[in-house]
N, C-alpha and C positions, 0 to 999 in steps of 0.2 A: 146308253140305257138299252137300246135295241140289241146291242151286243150281249148284254147280260140276259136278256130275255131268250135269245137264241141258245146261250150256254145252258140255262136252266131247262129249256126244251129238250136239248140233246141229253142232258142228265136224266130227264124224265123218260125218254125213249130207252136209254140204256138200262135204267132201273126196271122198266116194265119188261124188257126182254129177259132180264135176269130173274124176274119174279118178285122184285121188291115193290109191292103195290103201294105201301104206305109212303115210301120215299118218292115213288113215281107220281103219286097224287099230289104230294106237297110241292114237288118241283114243278109240276105242270101248273098248279095254282099260282106259284110265284112268277112263273114265266108269263102267265096270262095277265096278272096284275101289272108287271113291268111293261108289257106290250101296250096295255090300255093307257098307262101313264105316259108312255112315249107318244102315243097317238094324240093325246090331249095336249101335251106340250108342243108337239109339232104343229097342230092346228093353231094354237095360241101364237106361236112364233110366226106362222105364215100371216095371220090376221094382223098382228102388230107390225110386221114388215111392210104390209101394203098401206097401212094408214099413215106411215111416216113420210 
């Protein structure tokens, strides 16, 4: 999931450099959402691993 977040972030940077602001904004929002989901799942995974 972190891999997809990085891919969308790179797409956002390339789109911003080329002037596609709509695509860049959408890609950065998707990257942000994927990153937050990754962090939540990583924290849950760490907490569950310690309690077992």
